[in-house]
N, C-alpha and C positions, 0 to 999 in steps of 0.2 A: 540370149535365148532363154526363155523360161517355160517350164511345163507344170501343169496342174492336173491332179487327179481328183475327180469329184464322184462321190458315192451317193446313189439314190436308192432308197428302199421303198418300193410301191406297197400299198396296203394289201393288194392281192393281184391275181392274174388280170382281172378286168382293169384295175387301175394301172397296172403295168402297161397294158395296151394303150390306154389313154395317155400315159406318160410318154410312150414312144411317139405319139402324134406331136406332142409338144417338142420333143427332141428333134423330130424330123424338120419341123419349121425352124427351130433354133439353128440347126446345122446348116440349113439352106442359106440363112441370112449371115451366119457367122463366118463361113468360109470366104465370103467376099469382103470382110472387114479388113481394114489396113492393119498389117502386122500379123495376121493369122497365118501360121505356117502349117498347122494341121489341127483338125478337130474331129476326133473319132469317138463313136458311141458303141459301147459293148454291153451285152447282157451276160449274166453269170450262168453258165450252162448247168451248174448244180443247184442254182437257186434263181429261177427266172424272174421273180419280182425285183431282183437286184440288178441295177444298171450302173455303168461307169462312163464318165466322159473323161477322155484324156486329150488335153489341148496344149498346143505349143505355140508360143508367141515370140515375136522378135524382141520384145522388151516389156518391162513392167508397165511402161506408159501405154503401149498398145493393148495390153491385157486390161488395164484400168478403163480404157476407152470401150472395150468389149463389155465390161461390167456395167458401165453407164448405159449402153445399148440394151443389155439384158433387163435392167431395171425399167428403162423407158418403155420397152415393149411388154413388160409384165410377165416375162417368162418364169421368173421365180415364183410369183403368185400363182400362176397356172400350175407349175410343177408341184408346189406344196399341197394343192388340193388332192393330189393322187398319192402322196407319200405317207408312210407310216410314222415318219419322224423327220426332223430337219435334215437336210443333206449335209455331208461332210466334204470339205475341200482341203487338199494339202498341196503344197508346192513340192515337186520332186527335184532332187539334186542329182545330176549325173555324176556317178562315181568313177566310171570307166568309159573312156571313149575309144572304141575299137576301130574307128574309121582312121584311115591313113591318108 
């Protein structure tokens, strides 16, 4: 299981709203993709133009399949028209597992 966190900074409030539309469509399609465990979108309460996507996938292969779909459907191109800078994506490593 792998988890990624992606940070998006919209140019302004209007662009943040447009970015939300792209995210809405992306989430609708992503949650039905093979290997998608969760796909959540958050906005920063202290800085509304900032959004985060936290996504968890069964494997690196399923995540890479998702990336192919994102490129094919041009979600990255759409998102970048509303962002102030390129988005950042990092893989998160679970340090503690409190589930028993």
